[in-house]
C-alpha positions in Angstrom: -2.5 -3.7 13.2 -4.3 -4.9 10.4 -7.7 -3.1 11.1 -5.7 0.3 11.5 -4.1 -0.7 7.8 -7.5 -0.7 6.7 -8.9 2.3 8.6 -7.1 4.8 10.3 -3.8 4.2 8.4 -5.1 3.7 5.1 -4.1 7.1 4.1 -0.4 6.6 5.5 -0.2 3.1 4.1 -1.3 4.4 0.4 1.1 7.5 0.8 4.3 5.8 1.9 3.7 2.8 -0.4 2.7 4.8 -3.3 4.1 4.5 -6.9 6.0 8.0 -6.8 7.2 7.4 -3.0 8.7 3.6 -3.9 10.5 5.3 -6.9 12.6 7.3 -4.4 13.4 3.8 -2.7 14.6 2.3 -6.3 14.7 -1.2 -5.1 10.9 -2.3 -4.6 8.7 -3.5 -6.9 5.4 -1.3 -7.0 3.5 -4.0 -8.8 4.1 -6.7 -6.0 3.3 -4.0 -2.9 0.3 -3.1 -4.9 -1.1 -6.4 -5.1 -0.3 -6.9 -1.1 -1.9 -3.6 -0.4 -5.2 -4.6 -2.6 -5.3 -8.1 -1.1 -5.2 -6.4 2.8 -7.6 -3.6 1.7 -10.3 -5.8 0.4 -9.9 -8.4 3.0 -8.8 -11.1 1.0 -5.4 -11.6 2.9 -4.1 -9.8 5.9 -0.6 -8.7 5.0 -0.1 -6.4 8.3 3.2 -7.7 9.3 4.5 -7.2 5.3 2.9 -3.8 5.2 3.9 -2.6 8.0 7.5 -3.9 7.5 7.6 -2.0 3.8 6.1 0.9 5.3 8.9 1.5 8.2 11.7 0.5 5.6 10.2 3.3 3.0 10.7 6.0 5.8 13.6 4.6 7.0 15.3 4.9 3.9 14.0 8.3 3.0 15.2 9.4 5.9 18.4 8.1 5.2 18.5 9.5 2.2 17.9 13.0 3.2 21.0 12.8 5.6 
């Protein structure tokens, strides 16, 4: 998963956890998430579990708000 988030899923990661996307959720701190993304993509840390959970949370929240 860590490698996928750095390669094949990088665009999904960046799109779903973008500043604009997080504004729609309202309760997540973009600065903190941006730090996790930056550290993960640079390889200085492995935040795969946190990032995958955040992706799923944001997608779930967006879907919930549509209904």
